[in-house]
C-alpha positions in Angstrom: 46.9 78.1 -93.9 47.4 76.9 -97.5 45.5 79.9 -98.9 47.6 82.3 -96.8 50.8 80.7 -98.2 49.5 80.9 -101.7 48.5 84.6 -101.2 52.0 85.4 -99.8 53.7 83.7 -102.8 51.4 85.5 -105.2 52.2 88.8 -103.5 56.0 88.1 -103.8 55.6 87.3 -107.5 53.7 90.6 -108.1 56.3 92.5 -106.3 59.1 90.9 -108.4 57.2 91.7 -111.6 56.8 95.3 -110.5 60.5 95.6 -109.7 61.4 94.2 -113.2 59.0 96.6 -114.9 60.7 99.6 -113.2 64.3 98.7 -114.2 64.7 100.9 -117.2 67.1 100.5 -120.2 69.4 97.5 -120.1 71.9 95.6 -122.1 73.8 92.4 -121.7 77.6 92.2 -121.9 81.0 92.6 -120.4 82.8 95.9 -120.5 86.6 95.5 -120.9 89.6 97.7 -121.5 91.6 96.9 -124.7 94.9 98.4 -125.8 96.1 99.3 -129.3 99.6 98.4 -128.1 99.0 95.7 -125.5 102.7 95.1 -124.8 103.1 98.7 -123.6 99.5 99.1 -122.4 99.1 102.2 -124.5 96.1 103.4 -126.5 93.4 102.2 -124.1 89.8 102.0 -125.2 86.6 100.4 -123.9 84.8 97.6 -125.6 81.6 95.8 -124.8 81.2 92.1 -125.7 77.9 90.3 -125.6 75.9 87.5 -127.1 72.4 88.1 -128.5 70.3 85.7 -130.5 73.2 83.2 -130.4 75.5 85.7 -132.1 78.5 87.1 -130.4 79.2 90.8 -130.9 81.6 93.5 -129.8 81.1 97.2 -129.9 83.4 100.1 -129.1 82.3 102.4 -126.3 83.0 106.1 -126.4 84.2 107.7 -123.1 81.1 109.9 -123.0 78.8 106.8 -123.2 80.5 104.9 -120.3 78.2 106.0 -117.5 75.1 105.1 -119.5 76.5 101.8 -120.6 77.5 100.9 -117.0 74.0 101.7 -115.8 72.5 99.5 -118.5 74.8 96.6 -117.7 73.9 97.0 -114.0 70.2 97.0 -114.9 70.6 93.8 -116.9 72.4 92.1 -114.1 69.6 93.1 -111.7 67.0 91.9 -114.3 68.7 88.5 -114.4 68.7 88.2 -110.6 65.0 89.2 -110.4 64.1 86.8 -113.1 65.8 84.0 -111.3 63.9 84.8 -108.1 60.7 85.1 -110.1 61.1 81.6 -111.5 61.9 80.2 -108.0 58.8 81.9 -106.5 56.6 80.6 -109.4 57.9 77.1 -108.9 57.2 77.3 -105.2 53.7 78.5 -105.8 53.1 75.7 -108.3 54.3 73.1 -105.8 52.0 74.6 -103.2 49.0 74.4 -105.5 49.9 70.8 -106.5 50.2 69.7 -102.9 46.9 71.5 -102.1 45.1 69.7 -104.9 46.5 66.3 -103.7 45.4 66.9 -100.1 41.8 67.8 -101.0 39.3 65.1 -100.5 37.8 63.7 -103.7 34.1 63.6 -104.2 32.6 60.2 -104.1 32.2 58.7 -107.6 28.8 57.7 -108.7 
């Protein structure tokens, strides 16, 4: 039973790793609309803000690049979700293996 549970956990981990590998280009950040004249809400433009290597950055986004940027942001969000699940599954597998080693009979000491 223990071996079956470990095998299932390992299969889930492999499946998560495969899904992560297939994600494609990604980038962190938040896409917002800014205005040159905020009081009148005129002169709208898009901006992406993100933190990378403990440095906060902002970039302007051209209208032509919006679909690509949105797809990259979506991939990054999915990456974060999958990584969270991968860590959870890895912790569960580690606990399974720890409990299995505790429950094994020890050989008699000489």
